[in-house]
C-alpha positions as CSV (number, residue, x, y, z in Angstrom):
1,M,-178.8,-39.6,125.4
2,Q,-182.1,-40.6,124.0
3,I,-183.3,-41.3,120.4
4,H,-187.0,-41.6,119.8
5,F,-188.9,-43.5,117.1
6,I,-192.6,-43.0,116.2
7,S,-194.9,-43.8,113.3
8,D,-198.5,-44.2,112.2
9,L,-200.1,-41.3,114.1
10,H,-202.5,-40.6,111.2
11,L,-203.2,-37.1,112.4
12,C,-206.3,-35.5,111.0
13,A,-208.9,-32.8,112.0
14,D,-211.4,-35.6,113.0
15,R,-209.0,-36.8,115.8
16,P,-208.3,-33.8,118.0
17,A,-207.7,-36.0,121.1
18,L,-204.8,-37.7,119.2
19,T,-203.4,-34.4,118.1
20,A,-203.4,-33.3,121.7
21,V,-201.4,-36.4,122.7
22,F,-198.9,-35.5,120.0
23,E,-198.7,-31.9,121.3
24,R,-198.0,-33.1,124.9
25,Y,-195.4,-35.5,123.6
26,L,-193.6,-32.8,121.7
27,A,-193.7,-30.3,124.6
28,G,-192.7,-33.0,127.1
29,P,-190.9,-36.3,126.6
30,A,-189.6,-35.5,123.1
31,R,-187.5,-32.6,124.6
32,G,-185.3,-35.2,126.3
33,A,-184.3,-36.7,122.9
34,Q,-181.3,-35.8,120.8
35,A,-183.2,-37.0,117.8
36,L,-186.7,-37.9,116.8
37,Y,-187.4,-40.2,113.8
38,I,-190.9,-40.2,112.4
39,L,-191.2,-43.3,110.2
40,G,-194.2,-42.4,108.1
41,D,-197.9,-41.8,108.3
42,L,-197.6,-38.8,110.5
43,F,-200.8,-37.6,108.8
44,E,-203.9,-39.5,107.7
45,Y,-203.2,-38.2,104.2
46,W,-201.1,-35.5,102.6
47,A,-202.4,-33.9,99.4
48,G,-199.4,-31.7,98.7
49,D,-197.3,-29.0,100.3
50,D,-199.7,-26.4,99.0
51,D,-202.1,-27.6,101.7
52,L,-199.8,-26.1,104.4
53,D,-202.3,-23.4,105.2
54,D,-204.7,-26.0,106.5
55,P,-205.0,-25.2,110.3
56,L,-203.9,-28.7,111.4
57,N,-201.0,-28.8,109.0
58,T,-199.8,-25.4,110.1
59,H,-200.2,-26.3,113.7
60,V,-198.2,-29.6,113.5
61,A,-195.4,-27.9,111.5
62,A,-195.2,-25.2,114.2
63,Q,-195.1,-27.7,117.0
64,L,-192.3,-29.7,115.3
65,A,-190.3,-26.5,114.6
66,A,-190.6,-25.6,118.3
67,L,-189.1,-29.0,119.2
68,A,-186.3,-28.5,116.7
69,A,-185.6,-25.0,118.3
70,V,-184.6,-26.6,121.6
71,G,-182.0,-28.8,120.0
72,C,-183.8,-32.0,118.9
73,R,-183.0,-33.1,115.4
74,I,-186.2,-34.3,113.6
75,Y,-186.2,-36.8,110.7
76,F,-189.1,-37.9,108.6
77,M,-189.5,-40.9,106.4
78,P,-192.6,-40.8,104.1
79,G,-195.3,-43.5,104.7
80,N,-198.0,-44.8,102.5
81,R,-200.4,-42.0,103.6
82,D,-198.0,-39.0,103.4
83,F,-195.5,-39.8,100.7
84,L,-196.2,-36.5,99.0
85,L,-195.0,-34.5,102.0
86,G,-192.1,-32.4,100.6
87,A,-189.5,-29.7,101.0
88,D,-191.9,-26.9,101.9
89,F,-193.3,-28.7,104.9
90,A,-189.7,-29.8,105.8
91,R,-188.6,-26.2,105.9
92,R,-191.6,-25.1,107.9
93,A,-191.3,-27.9,110.4
94,H,-187.5,-27.7,110.6
95,L,-187.0,-31.4,109.8
96,E,-185.0,-33.5,107.3
97,I,-186.7,-36.0,104.9
98,L,-185.0,-39.4,104.8
99,P,-184.8,-41.9,101.9
100,E,-186.1,-45.4,102.5
101,P,-184.5,-47.4,103.9
102,T,-181.9,-45.4,106.0
103,L,-179.2,-46.9,108.1
104,V,-178.4,-45.0,111.3
105,P,-176.0,-45.5,114.2
106,L,-177.6,-46.7,117.4
107,G,-174.9,-46.9,120.1
108,D,-172.3,-49.4,119.0
109,T,-174.7,-51.0,116.5
110,S,-176.7,-49.9,113.5
111,A,-180.5,-49.7,112.9
112,L,-182.1,-49.9,109.6
113,L,-185.2,-47.7,109.3
114,C,-188.2,-48.0,107.0
115,H,-191.9,-47.3,107.0
116,G,-192.7,-51.0,106.4
117,D,-195.1,-51.1,103.6
118,S,-192.4,-52.2,101.1
119,L,-192.0,-55.4,103.1
120,C,-195.6,-56.5,102.7
121,T,-194.9,-58.2,99.4
122,D,-197.6,-60.8,99.7
123,D,-200.2,-58.0,99.0
124,L,-199.6,-57.8,95.3
125,A,-202.4,-55.3,94.6
126,Y,-201.0,-52.9,97.1
127,Q,-197.4,-53.2,95.8
128,A,-198.6,-52.4,92.3
129,F,-200.4,-49.3,93.7
130,R,-197.3,-48.3,95.7
131,Q,-195.1,-48.6,92.6
132,Q,-197.4,-46.4,90.7
133,V,-197.8,-43.6,93.3
134,R,-194.1,-43.5,94.2
135,N,-193.2,-42.9,90.5
136,P,-191.9,-39.3,90.2
137,A,-193.8,-38.8,86.9
138,W,-197.1,-39.8,88.5
139,Q,-196.5,-37.5,91.4
140,V,-195.8,-34.5,89.1
141,Q,-199.0,-35.2,87.2
142,F,-201.0,-35.7,90.4
143,L,-199.7,-32.5,92.1
144,G,-200.5,-30.6,88.9
145,Q,-204.2,-31.0,89.6
146,P,-206.1,-28.5,91.8
147,L,-205.9,-29.2,95.5
148,A,-209.6,-29.8,95.9
149,T,-209.5,-32.4,93.1
150,R,-206.6,-34.1,94.8
151,K,-208.4,-34.3,98.1
152,Q,-211.4,-35.8,96.4
153,I,-209.3,-38.4,94.7
154,I,-207.5,-39.3,98.0
155,A,-210.8,-39.7,99.8
156,G,-212.0,-42.1,97.1
157,V,-208.7,-44.1,97.3
158,R,-209.0,-44.3,101.1
159,M,-212.6,-45.7,100.8
160,Q,-211.4,-48.3,98.3
161,S,-208.5,-49.2,100.5
162,E,-210.7,-49.8,103.5
163,A,-213.1,-51.9,101.5
164,A,-210.2,-53.9,100.1
165,K,-208.8,-54.6,103.5
166,S,-212.0,-56.3,104.7
167,G,-211.5,-58.9,102.0
168,K,-207.9,-59.7,102.6
169,A,-206.4,-62.2,105.0
170,A,-204.5,-60.6,107.9
171,A,-201.3,-62.4,107.0
172,I,-201.2,-60.8,103.5
173,M,-201.1,-57.3,105.1
174,D,-198.1,-58.2,107.3
175,V,-194.5,-58.3,106.3
176,N,-193.1,-61.1,104.2
177,A,-190.4,-63.1,106.0
178,E,-188.2,-63.4,103.0
179,A,-188.5,-59.7,102.2
180,V,-187.3,-58.9,105.7
181,A,-184.5,-61.4,105.4
182,A,-183.4,-60.0,102.1
183,L,-183.3,-56.4,103.4
184,L,-181.3,-57.4,106.5
185,R,-178.9,-59.3,104.4
186,Q,-178.4,-56.4,102.0
187,H,-177.5,-54.0,104.8
188,G,-175.3,-56.2,106.9
189,F,-177.7,-57.8,109.4
190,P,-178.6,-54.7,111.4
191,R,-181.5,-54.1,113.8
192,L,-184.6,-53.3,111.9
193,I,-187.2,-50.7,113.0
194,H,-190.4,-50.0,111.1
195,G,-194.1,-49.2,111.4
196,H,-197.0,-49.6,109.0
197,T,-198.5,-52.9,110.1
198,H,-200.0,-51.7,113.4
199,R,-198.6,-54.8,115.1
200,P,-196.2,-53.6,117.7
201,A,-193.8,-56.3,118.8
202,E,-190.2,-57.3,119.0
203,H,-189.1,-60.2,116.8
204,R,-185.9,-62.2,116.6
205,V,-185.1,-62.9,113.0
206,D,-182.4,-65.5,112.0
207,V,-180.8,-64.7,108.7
208,D,-177.7,-66.6,107.4
209,G,-176.6,-67.5,110.9
210,H,-177.2,-63.9,112.2
211,T,-179.9,-63.2,114.8
212,C,-181.4,-59.8,114.1
213,E,-183.9,-57.8,116.0
214,R,-187.1,-56.5,114.2
215,W,-188.9,-53.8,116.2
216,V,-192.4,-52.9,115.0
217,L,-193.7,-49.5,116.1
218,A,-197.2,-49.0,117.4
219,D,-199.9,-47.0,115.7
220,W,-201.6,-44.2,117.7
221,Q,-205.3,-44.6,118.5
222,G,-207.9,-42.6,120.4
223,N,-206.1,-40.7,123.0
224,Q,-203.0,-42.9,123.3
225,G,-199.7,-43.1,121.5
226,E,-196.4,-44.9,121.9
227,V,-192.7,-44.0,121.4
228,L,-189.8,-46.4,121.1
229,I,-186.9,-45.0,123.0
230,W,-183.2,-45.8,122.7
231,A,-181.4,-44.9,125.9
232,D,-178.5,-46.5,127.9
233,G,-177.9,-49.0,125.2
234,T,-181.3,-50.5,125.1
235,L,-184.7,-50.0,123.4
236,R,-187.9,-49.6,125.4
237,R,-191.5,-48.6,124.7
238,A,-193.2,-45.7,126.5
239,R,-196.9,-45.1,126.5
240,L,-198.2,-41.6,125.7
241,E,-201.5,-40.1,126.8
């Protein structure tokens, strides 16, 4: 039995080579998995489910549905780029949207899944923005605007975000150790799997006398991706091209 974890693909029309890597993965290695967990930022941005007729969005949903049709259960946890992805896309893609965080069984142990941005608590400006856009009232107001207007707003926010990153210390954009410890403590010291930081690694975290694993998923770039695979009681990384 295999369980797969991926995140931070940032699929968009400007990156066809990366979309092709995802297609090959779904048609190949993913078909050996009992379950696939996508832990956020599948898309570079998501303006709302009324953008489902966009060719890329339609294509990705169809490819995911094809994987689900062969028996792989697909789970999606919203990221900081696609937190507006909703029930219409979920139905089209035949996937289930998970709350954050979510605790899942992994062999004889448990794994706590999250996108990862909530753990970057040193970035106060980003956390304030995150709190605003995750507010249901804000989302209703935003989604009530025309799709074209939403896309313009998102493009502006993305430009501002990139500009802001250039002025921030790298450590500020990584997870906060105490935030990680608090999350692990709250959920019984499980294994933690997350993305967002684009710093793939395996960490050992000591919390209250418990040694926990923290696995950071890789972001996908150019014509390469990576999947974290649970099989035979262990986790391993597999490169995708």
